[in-house]
DOKE-664289 format. One line per field, with one value per residue (C-alpha): residue number from 1; residue in one letter; x, y, z. Coordinates in steps of 0.001 Angstrom, whole numbers. Example, Ala and Ser with C-alpha at 12.3 -4.5 7.8 and 13.67 -1.06 7.14 Angstrom:
% DOKE-664289
k [1, 2] $
r [a, s] $
xx [12300, 13670] $
yy [-4500, -1060] $
zz [7800, 7140] $
//
This chain:
% DOKE-664289
k [1, 2, 3, 4, 5, 6, 7, 8, 9, 10, 11, 12, 13, 14, 15, 16, 17, 18, 19, 20, 21, 22, 23, 24, 25, 26, 27, 28, 29, 30, 31, 32, 33, 34, 35, 36, 37, 38, 39, 40, 41, 42, 43, 44, 45, 46, 47, 48, 49, 50, 51, 52, 53, 54, 55, 56, 57, 58, 59, 60, 61, 62, 63, 64, 65, 66, 67, 68, 69, 70, 71, 72, 73, 74, 75, 76, 77, 78, 79, 80, 81, 82, 83, 84, 85, 86, 87, 88, 89, 90, 91, 92, 93, 94, 95, 96, 97, 98, 99, 100, 101, 102, 103, 104, 105, 106, 107, 108, 109, 110, 111, 112, 113, 114, 115, 116, 117, 118, 119, 120, 121, 122, 123, 124, 125, 126, 127, 128, 129, 130, 131, 132, 133, 134, 135, 136, 137, 138, 139, 140, 141, 142, 143, 144, 145, 146, 147, 148, 149, 150, 151, 152, 153, 154, 155, 156, 157, 158, 159, 160, 161, 162, 163, 164, 165, 166, 167, 168, 169, 170, 171, 172, 173, 174, 175, 176, 177, 178, 179, 180, 181, 182, 183, 184, 185, 186, 187, 188, 189, 190, 191, 192, 193, 194, 195, 196, 197, 198, 199, 200, 201, 202, 203, 204, 205, 206, 207, 208, 209, 210, 211, 212, 213, 214, 215, 216, 217, 218, 219, 220, 221, 222, 223, 224, 225, 226, 227, 228, 229, 230, 231, 232, 233, 234, 235, 236, 237, 238, 239, 240, 241, 242, 243, 244, 245, 246, 247, 248, 249, 250, 251, 252, 253, 254, 255, 256, 257, 258, 259, 260, 261, 262, 263, 264, 265, 266, 267, 268, 269, 270, 271, 272, 273, 274, 275, 276, 277, 278, 279, 280, 281, 282, 283, 284, 285, 286, 287, 288, 289, 290, 291, 292, 293, 294, 295, 296, 297, 298, 299, 300, 301, 302, 303, 304, 305, 306, 307, 308, 309, 310, 311, 312, 313, 314, 315, 316, 317, 318, 319, 320, 321, 322, 323, 324, 325, 326, 327, 328, 329, 330, 331, 332, 333, 334, 335, 336, 337, 338, 339, 340, 341, 342, 343, 344, 345, 346, 347, 348, 349, 350, 351, 352, 353, 354, 355, 356, 357, 358, 359, 360, 361, 362, 363, 364, 365, 366, 367, 368, 369, 370, 371, 372, 373, 374, 375, 376, 377, 378, 379, 380, 381, 382, 383, 384, 385, 386, 387, 388, 389, 390, 391, 392, 393, 394, 395, 396, 397, 398, 399, 400, 401, 402, 403, 404, 405, 406, 407] $
r [m, f, i, a, l, l, l, l, l, l, l, p, l, q, a, v, a, g, d, k, i, l, t, l, d, e, a, i, q, e, v, l, i, v, n, q, d, v, r, a, a, g, y, r, t, e, a, a, k, a, r, i, p, q, a, k, a, l, d, d, p, m, v, g, v, m, f, e, d, v, p, f, g, d, n, v, t, h, g, e, q, i, n, y, r, i, e, q, k, l, p, f, p, g, k, r, h, v, r, g, k, a, a, r, f, d, a, e, a, a, a, a, n, a, s, g, r, v, r, d, v, l, l, d, l, k, r, t, y, y, e, v, y, r, i, e, r, s, l, e, v, n, r, e, n, q, a, l, l, r, q, f, l, g, s, t, e, t, a, y, a, a, g, k, t, t, a, a, n, p, l, k, a, q, v, e, l, s, q, l, k, n, q, e, i, l, l, h, q, e, h, q, t, h, m, a, h, l, t, a, i, l, n, r, t, d, h, e, d, l, r, l, p, s, r, l, s, w, p, r, l, k, a, t, l, e, d, i, e, a, m, a, v, e, s, r, p, e, l, k, e, l, r, a, a, e, k, r, d, r, a, r, v, t, s, a, k, q, g, l, i, p, d, f, a, l, g, f, e, y, n, q, r, p, n, r, e, d, a, w, t, g, t, a, m, i, n, l, p, v, f, f, w, s, k, n, r, g, e, i, r, e, a, k, a, s, l, q, a, a, k, a, e, h, d, s, m, e, i, h, t, r, h, e, l, e, q, a, y, s, g, v, t, a, s, q, k, v, v, a, s, y, e, r, e, i, l, p, q, a, k, t, t, l, e, a, a, r, t, a, y, a, s, g, d, v, d, f, l, t, l, i, d, a, a, r, t, y, r, d, l, k, t, s, y, y, e, s, q, a, r, l, g, m, t, f, a, e, l, e, r, l, v, g, r, d, l] $
xx [-59811, -62286, -59720, -58833, -62510, -62992, -60053, -61474, -64785, -63106, -60874, -63689, -64883, -61392, -61150, -64437, -63306, -60015, -61861, -63953, -63978, -62895, -65040, -63817, -66382, -65252, -61619, -62420, -64213, -61326, -58740, -60634, -60441, -57034, -54711, -52018, -51771, -55522, -55274, -52324, -54366, -57158, -54759, -53264, -56748, -57404, -54088, -54944, -58375, -56769, -54758, -57923, -58582, -54848, -54798, -57738, -56530, -55226, -51616, -51033, -51273, -48108, -48152, -45282, -44081, -41484, -39742, -38600, -35736, -35029, -32001, -29174, -29354, -33030, -36146, -37967, -40886, -38668, -38554, -40295, -43112, -44116, -45820, -48074, -48627, -50779, -50657, -52662, -51982, -55135, -54935, -56944, -60575, -60880, -57325, -58119, -61102, -58943, -56266, -58985, -60273, -56797, -56380, -59820, -59062, -55676, -57494, -59798, -56747, -55224, -58485, -58615, -54994, -55801, -58797, -56503, -54144, -57033, -58141, -54596, -54690, -58072, -56774, -53755, -56079, -58350, -55459, -53877, -57214, -57885, -54337, -54782, -58122, -56518, -53669, -55992, -58187, -55080, -53987, -57452, -57190, -53682, -54806, -57770, -55452, -52990, -55817, -56895, -53362, -52959, -56026, -54502, -51198, -52868, -54786, -51726, -49591, -52263, -52434, -48639, -48505, -51083, -49036, -51726, -49586, -45987, -43869, -44097, -47632, -46904, -43753, -45723, -48242, -45452, -43694, -46942, -47646, -44144, -44648, -47894, -46148, -43436, -46096, -47849, -44648, -44303, -47979, -47602, -44624, -46537, -49538, -47416, -45992, -49380, -50898, -48134, -48887, -52620, -51914, -49796, -52533, -54994, -52491, -52645, -49916, -47970, -49118, -52813, -54355, -56725, -59340, -60986, -64236, -63910, -66191, -66661, -69429, -67853, -68701, -70777, -70207, -73491, -72636, -71614, -68215, -69828, -71353, -68008, -66224, -68811, -68343, -64559, -64667, -66694, -65114, -61518, -59331, -56523, -58930, -60574, -57149, -56129, -59430, -58959, -55325, -56477, -58970, -56314, -53810, -56451, -57064, -53316, -53166, -55799, -53907, -50671, -52403, -53811, -50245, -50176, -52873, -51525, -52347, -52984, -51692, -53518, -51927, -52931, -50577, -51279, -48722, -48306, -46477, -45649, -45266, -48010, -51467, -51642, -52271, -52873, -51564, -53130, -51324, -52472, -49900, -50085, -47458, -46292, -45585, -43021, -40806, -43509, -41319, -39075, -41370, -45062, -44646, -42517, -45082, -47879, -45902, -45196, -48864, -49994, -47426, -48594, -52190, -51325, -49403, -52409, -54691, -52328, -51970, -55745, -56252, -53528, -55038, -58456, -56956, -55004, -58035, -60142, -57588, -56991, -60728, -61076, -58350, -59723, -63295, -62176, -60253, -63268, -65678, -63180, -62617, -66358, -66698, -63771, -65124, -68575, -67039, -65217, -68404, -70726, -68531, -64881, -65001, -68095, -66541, -63177, -64873, -66872, -63678, -61949, -64840, -64900, -61155, -61523, -64287, -62328, -59197, -61146, -62459, -59014, -59942, -57263, -53820, -52782, -51024, -54330, -55941, -53081, -53337, -57090, -56562, -53782, -55910, -58843, -56526, -54902, -58255, -59665, -56593, -56937, -60573, -59643, -56916, -59532, -61812, -59020, -58139, -61766, -61726, -58428, -59384, -62706, -60850, -58476, -61467, -62986, -59660, -59660, -63270, -62686, -65812, -67410, -69251] $
yy [-99474, -97007, -94174, -94843, -94785, -91534, -89921, -90966, -89316, -86100, -85629, -84432, -82028, -80592, -80140, -78260, -76066, -75345, -74310, -71726, -68410, -65441, -62384, -58901, -58473, -61742, -60669, -57368, -59119, -61557, -58781, -56890, -60000, -61581, -58889, -58081, -54399, -54026, -55787, -53598, -50483, -51738, -52370, -48892, -47425, -49465, -48326, -44661, -45066, -46715, -43522, -41471, -42713, -42512, -38824, -38060, -40172, -38766, -39272, -42285, -41477, -41562, -43799, -44040, -44573, -42662, -43840, -40965, -40982, -44725, -45489, -47409, -51095, -51017, -52155, -49556, -49747, -48220, -44902, -41749, -42275, -43923, -41737, -43325, -40917, -40730, -37884, -37179, -34600, -32906, -30860, -27668, -28369, -28583, -29668, -33389, -32675, -30757, -33470, -36029, -33959, -33762, -37531, -38164, -36021, -37721, -41067, -39737, -38721, -42169, -43825, -41689, -42553, -46247, -45877, -44403, -47357, -49777, -47829, -48077, -51852, -52034, -49848, -52131, -55143, -53674, -52582, -56017, -57754, -55726, -56316, -60069, -59829, -57847, -60322, -63332, -61785, -60946, -64566, -65587, -63378, -64656, -68298, -67527, -65894, -68752, -71159, -68867, -68611, -72376, -72582, -70003, -71842, -75154, -73644, -71878, -75014, -76968, -74238, -74157, -77936, -77658, -74904, -72275, -69889, -69023, -70081, -66554, -67051, -70054, -68268, -65141, -67220, -69078, -65830, -64346, -67526, -67454, -63852, -64813, -67671, -65301, -62846, -65660, -66437, -62806, -62613, -65755, -64251, -61015, -63023, -64914, -61658, -60040, -63280, -63571, -60031, -60769, -63888, -61833, -59217, -62012, -63471, -66860, -69398, -69195, -72541, -71702, -71243, -68276, -68152, -64924, -64569, -64457, -61407, -58581, -56091, -52669, -49684, -46816, -43335, -41476, -38778, -35308, -33802, -31477, -34451, -36245, -33218, -32943, -36635, -36255, -33285, -35411, -38840, -38620, -40089, -37558, -34635, -36288, -36871, -33238, -31966, -34137, -32996, -29369, -29964, -31834, -28989, -26456, -28479, -28580, -24792, -24625, -27215, -25240, -22085, -24023, -24768, -21234, -22277, -23963, -27545, -28892, -31714, -33022, -35268, -37089, -38450, -40759, -40436, -43525, -42505, -45276, -42979, -40537, -40432, -41038, -37992, -37045, -34390, -32946, -31027, -28958, -27878, -25763, -25518, -22115, -21783, -19053, -20080, -19444, -17117, -20000, -23006, -22200, -19449, -21728, -24515, -22143, -20889, -24475, -25453, -22395, -23080, -26702, -25488, -23079, -25847, -28181, -25487, -24830, -28552, -28962, -26045, -27401, -30890, -29515, -27679, -30750, -32970, -30758, -30942, -34687, -35316, -33375, -35479, -38779, -37888, -36965, -40222, -42306, -40565, -40827, -44530, -45154, -43511, -45458, -48811, -47975, -46986, -50322, -52246, -50329, -49501, -50516, -54243, -55027, -53197, -54950, -58349, -57602, -56528, -59784, -61905, -59928, -60442, -64193, -64370, -62231, -64330, -67551, -66132, -64841, -61140, -60198, -61581, -63467, -60447, -58540, -61414, -61495, -57715, -57969, -60723, -58755, -55587, -57431, -59031, -55699, -53939, -56671, -56528, -52728, -53182, -55306, -52829, -50045, -52092, -52615, -48911, -48047, -50272, -48818, -45178, -45809, -47432, -44446, -42088, -44099, -43880, -40109, -39845, -42276, -44348, -46717, -45026] $
zz [-22395, -20940, -20951, -24580, -25530, -23628, -25436, -28789, -27879, -26715, -29750, -32068, -29366, -29001, -32763, -32796, -29886, -31629, -34771, -32922, -34741, -32634, -33271, -32437, -29657, -28077, -28355, -26619, -23764, -23393, -23325, -20628, -18446, -19083, -20467, -17916, -18858, -18318, -14961, -13945, -14772, -12523, -9655, -9994, -9714, -6585, -5110, -5723, -4108, -1081, -452, 227, 3791, 4500, 3612, 5941, 8843, 12109, 13112, 15320, 19033, 21081, 24151, 26630, 30156, 32194, 35388, 37634, 40130, 40141, 42365, 40689, 41475, 42510, 40682, 38581, 41003, 43714, 41898, 42992, 40418, 37154, 34545, 31880, 29021, 25847, 23350, 20167, 17470, 16142, 12932, 12696, 11646, 7861, 7110, 6956, 4693, 2221, 2224, 1540, -1388, -2883, -2533, -4046, -7097, -7362, -7429, -10162, -12189, -11683, -12735, -15898, -16652, -16188, -18495, -21127, -20787, -21256, -24334, -25704, -25305, -27055, -29892, -30251, -30292, -32981, -35182, -34988, -35540, -38696, -39937, -39559, -41373, -44232, -44620, -44557, -47246, -49286, -48999, -50115, -53210, -53851, -53811, -56062, -58572, -58382, -59239, -62087, -63461, -63309, -65531, -67886, -67816, -68652, -71574, -72992, -72680, -74551, -77194, -77473, -77882, -80667, -82308, -81803, -79728, -79038, -76063, -74663, -73334, -71082, -69900, -68966, -67043, -65239, -64269, -62979, -60984, -59463, -58370, -56664, -54841, -53603, -52496, -50634, -48705, -47614, -46629, -44526, -42721, -42073, -40902, -38372, -37009, -36445, -35166, -32562, -31421, -31269, -29210, -26793, -26355, -25575, -23093, -24802, -25395, -28655, -30031, -30001, -33435, -33703, -36427, -37536, -39459, -43230, -43324, -40818, -40223, -40538, -38313, -39620, -38281, -37928, -35357, -36501, -35759, -33198, -31408, -31456, -29981, -27190, -26383, -26302, -23916, -21527, -22014, -23278, -20504, -20948, -20503, -17501, -15971, -16432, -15027, -11953, -11663, -11791, -8966, -6987, -7345, -6344, -3177, -2583, -2801, -80, 1967, 1598, 2837, 5770, 6753, 8198, 10686, 13834, 14839, 18329, 20453, 23520, 26127, 29258, 31894, 34816, 37637, 39819, 43033, 45558, 48579, 47749, 46281, 42496, 40283, 36671, 34335, 31168, 28407, 25467, 22871, 19751, 17031, 15859, 12098, 12698, 9787, 7205, 5129, 4066, 4411, 3978, 1399, -778, -446, -1476, -4501, -5539, -5274, -7251, -9993, -10242, -10527, -13351, -15127, -14873, -16309, -19206, -19951, -19924, -22336, -24614, -24585, -25535, -28531, -29684, -29140, -31401, -34243, -33784, -33879, -37108, -38730, -37406, -38350, -41862, -42133, -41115, -43488, -46357, -45665, -45622, -49034, -50478, -49259, -50628, -53967, -54221, -53411, -55739, -58708, -58835, -58053, -60182, -63131, -62674, -62479, -65622, -67397, -66400, -67656, -70907, -71334, -70781, -73372, -75831, -75332, -75919, -79184, -80189, -80068, -77478, -76735, -73617, -72098, -72052, -70162, -67652, -67131, -66528, -63941, -62246, -62156, -60578, -58010, -57089, -56796, -54591, -52384, -52186, -51232, -48234, -47315, -47407, -45169, -42656, -42828, -42087, -39015, -37803, -38299, -36566, -33648, -33471, -33397, -30536, -28690, -29019, -27853, -25003, -25563, -28041, -30901] $
//
């Protein structure tokens, strides 16, 4: 009895929780926490950072034992002597530092690449979010127009029954209503597709119902194109990755040249001799890079070529970034103007025209087709308005992706 009562109390709370509206900011925060692609990018950054101490580390020391002149069939302790040996390879001073620098810049490049992947996920989220918003508003307009046409249909059927109009008017209203119903079916299918994608980005189960706000606050671009370009040079992940790759390859050139410098190996040996006094032996070895003409020179040429490639890729990316920013900036400013035009002029005028057509039709000054056209025009303009809003949000998100930071 108690459990049943508890379930009855929790059901309203669950309904309220399920009806929670998901804002874009909340969706972004959720994606940064639960999205698997975002988490994978973070792990790749951690993996790259973990390679830095590995690159600077010394080689493992070699430890061994050698038994000398052990007679066959006797214990190893009956040999002439037992030698315990330890040896350590020591690279020339400065080599480990340069290898560490190369690994650190490689980690910076990996972190920038991961940042770009996260930005791609956020761009995908925003595009999908705005698409869902556009479709939901289009469905809203569709239902409003269906209700309006049902009113028209009822009035024309009454007029036709009273002999005040022909059968063509109810037929036109019915055809228009059928078209809206078909459009509603297609919008529902499109809504399900984008909603499934949004659910996947949020790493939620398929059966969860997401609710978006009925109205959004749209971004306003206040920075100049010059300011945007300066931000992109500093923050765009692709440029940061190429700058880090250039520094890494420069360090690798230095490391390749250091390959011409010999390394050292130091060893110590303790000689345990059963029949004589124990002794010790020390060794110091140096490697000789005598095959530099085939090995080291090729390594240096390879490192220099990689460095030149990184420089060229960085210069190319800067040029492409500048042109892409110009296009995205133009798209955002144009979308802002279009949305403002709809709000200030187009929609108020279309609504006034529809009301005038309804009044004129009621007084018999215009025919039913004129009324239908006015309703269709207002519906199409309102739908275009929501499409322009969604386009503004998408182009703004694409501009942020190019810049590599929130604007």
